[in-house]
C-alpha positions as CSV (number, residue, x, y, z in Angstrom):
1,M,125.3,88.8,91.1
2,S,128.2,86.6,90.0
3,E,128.5,83.2,91.1
4,V,132.0,83.6,93.1
5,I,130.2,86.6,95.1
6,E,126.9,84.7,95.5
7,L,128.8,81.5,96.9
8,A,131.0,83.8,99.4
9,L,128.0,85.4,100.6
10,M,125.9,82.2,101.0
11,E,128.9,80.4,102.7
12,G,129.5,83.5,104.9
13,E,125.8,83.5,106.1
14,E,125.8,79.7,106.6
15,K,129.0,79.8,108.7
16,M,127.7,83.0,110.7
17,E,124.3,80.9,111.5
18,K,126.4,78.0,112.8
19,A,128.3,80.5,115.1
20,L,125.1,81.9,116.3
21,E,123.8,78.4,117.1
22,V,126.9,77.8,119.2
23,A,126.5,81.0,121.1
24,R,122.9,79.9,121.9
25,E,124.1,76.3,123.0
26,D,126.8,78.2,125.2
27,M,124.3,80.4,126.9
28,S,122.2,77.6,127.6
29,S,124.6,75.8,129.3
30,I,125.1,78.8,131.6
31,R,123.5,77.9,134.9
32,T,120.6,80.3,136.2
33,G,118.4,80.1,139.3
34,R,115.9,77.7,137.4
35,A,116.2,74.1,136.2
36,H,116.5,73.3,132.6
37,P,117.9,70.5,130.7
38,G,120.3,72.8,128.6
39,M,122.4,73.0,131.7
40,F,123.7,69.8,131.3
41,A,124.5,69.9,127.4
42,K,128.3,70.1,128.2
43,I,128.4,67.4,131.0
44,L,130.1,64.3,129.9
45,V,129.7,61.1,131.8
46,D,132.2,58.0,131.7
47,Y,129.9,55.5,130.3
48,Y,131.3,52.0,130.0
49,G,134.8,53.9,129.5
50,A,133.7,56.3,127.0
51,P,133.1,59.9,127.7
52,T,129.4,60.4,126.5
53,P,127.1,63.5,126.8
54,L,124.8,63.3,129.7
55,Q,121.9,64.1,127.6
56,Q,122.3,60.8,125.4
57,L,122.0,58.6,128.5
58,A,119.1,60.1,130.3
59,S,115.9,62.1,129.9
60,F,114.9,65.0,131.7
61,T,112.0,66.2,133.6
62,V,111.7,69.7,135.0
63,Q,109.5,69.1,138.3
64,D,109.5,72.8,139.4
65,A,111.5,75.9,138.9
66,R,114.5,74.5,140.8
67,T,114.1,70.9,140.6
68,L,115.1,68.5,137.9
69,L,114.5,64.7,137.5
70,I,117.1,62.8,135.3
71,T,116.0,59.3,134.5
72,P,118.8,57.1,132.9
73,Y,117.9,55.0,130.0
74,D,120.3,52.1,131.5
75,K,120.0,51.9,135.2
76,G,123.7,50.7,135.2
77,A,124.8,54.3,134.4
78,M,123.1,55.8,137.3
79,S,126.5,56.0,139.6
80,S,128.3,57.3,136.4
81,I,125.8,59.8,135.9
82,E,125.9,60.8,139.4
83,K,129.5,61.1,139.6
84,G,129.7,63.3,136.4
85,L,126.9,65.5,138.1
86,R,129.0,65.8,141.2
87,D,132.3,66.4,139.2
88,S,130.7,69.2,137.2
89,D,131.0,72.8,138.0
90,M,127.2,73.4,138.4
91,G,127.3,73.2,142.4
92,A,124.4,70.7,142.2
93,N,124.0,68.0,144.8
94,P,122.3,65.0,143.2
95,S,120.2,62.4,145.1
96,N,119.7,59.1,143.8
97,D,116.3,57.2,144.4
98,G,117.2,54.0,142.7
99,N,115.2,55.0,139.5
100,A,116.0,58.4,138.9
101,I,118.4,61.4,139.8
102,R,117.0,64.4,141.5
103,I,118.7,67.8,141.4
104,V,117.8,70.8,143.4
105,I,119.4,73.8,141.9
106,P,120.9,76.1,144.6
107,Q,119.7,79.6,144.6
108,L,122.6,81.8,142.9
109,T,124.4,84.0,145.3
110,E,125.0,87.7,144.0
111,E,128.8,86.9,143.5
112,R,128.0,83.9,141.4
113,R,125.3,85.8,139.1
114,K,128.0,88.3,138.5
115,E,130.5,85.5,137.6
116,Y,127.9,83.9,135.2
117,I,127.2,87.2,133.6
118,K,131.1,87.7,132.9
119,L,131.2,84.4,131.6
120,A,128.1,85.0,129.3
121,H,129.7,88.3,127.9
122,S,132.9,86.2,127.1
123,K,131.1,83.5,125.3
124,G,129.2,86.3,123.5
125,E,132.3,88.2,122.7
126,D,133.8,85.1,121.3
127,A,130.7,84.2,119.1
128,K,131.1,88.0,117.6
129,V,134.7,87.5,116.9
130,T,133.9,84.4,115.0
131,I,131.4,86.2,112.9
132,R,133.6,89.1,112.3
133,H,136.3,86.4,111.0
134,L,133.9,85.0,108.8
135,R,133.3,88.3,107.4
136,R,136.7,88.9,106.8
137,Q,137.1,85.7,104.9
138,A,134.2,86.6,102.7
139,K,135.5,89.7,102.0
140,D,138.8,88.5,101.0
141,T,137.0,86.2,98.7
142,I,135.1,89.3,97.1
143,D,138.3,91.3,97.0
144,R,140.2,88.6,95.2
145,A,137.2,88.3,92.6
146,V,137.4,92.0,92.0
147,K,141.2,92.0,91.7
148,D,141.3,89.4,89.3
149,G,138.8,90.9,87.0
150,E,136.0,88.3,87.7
151,V,133.4,90.9,88.9
152,G,133.3,94.6,88.4
153,E,134.0,97.2,91.2
154,D,130.4,98.2,91.4
155,E,129.3,94.6,92.2
156,G,132.0,93.8,94.6
157,T,130.9,97.2,96.5
158,R,127.3,96.1,96.5
159,A,128.4,92.5,97.7
160,E,130.5,94.0,100.7
161,K,127.5,96.3,101.6
162,E,125.5,93.1,101.7
163,L,128.2,91.2,103.7
164,E,128.1,94.0,106.0
165,A,124.4,94.0,106.6
166,L,124.6,90.0,107.2
167,T,127.2,90.5,109.7
168,R,125.4,93.3,111.3
169,R,122.4,91.1,111.8
170,H,124.3,88.3,113.1
171,V,126.2,90.5,115.8
172,E,122.8,91.9,116.8
173,A,121.4,88.2,117.3
174,V,124.2,87.5,119.7
175,D,123.7,90.8,121.5
176,E,119.9,89.7,121.8
177,I,120.9,86.3,123.2
178,L,123.3,87.9,125.4
179,K,120.6,90.3,126.8
180,A,118.3,87.8,127.4
181,K,120.6,85.4,129.4
182,E,121.8,88.6,131.5
183,T,118.2,89.2,132.3
184,E,117.7,85.4,133.0
185,L,120.8,85.7,135.4
186,L,119.5,88.7,137.2
187,E,116.0,87.5,137.8
188,V,115.8,86.4,141.8
């Protein structure tokens, strides 16, 4: 296989993997009825004037299915963390005991579950669109190489089939992540 095609396929796969990773992160930030540290991945806290991800400021301990203990590394950041949690769209009510912040995750209502499932589908679709866009970029590179005579048409066709398989595999992986999240959300 020519270097141009190999590079286009490799770059496409690398970027598709990153899109898949972003989809995983987005899905883990969608709240379910269970407590897990990934829920707080997108929360920013005002730490001495700079917006800082909560996960850089504290350690997380899951105490039971619906209770999470957040222990700040810097006790001075306790009120900022608490404010960040209150301002987030998680619907959590943090309680501060002076050393740690305890969060009891409220049970999800049926309506809230449906909203979260819609959100998950939306994030999943965004990931698929990104993957398809990356496929289009790689295909353009392959088509250009064939048109410029750098590679033969047979090699271009083989590369396109490989690209399609690569795209299908990544889209199916997004579907699996989405299906798992939906099952998790429907769990009572």
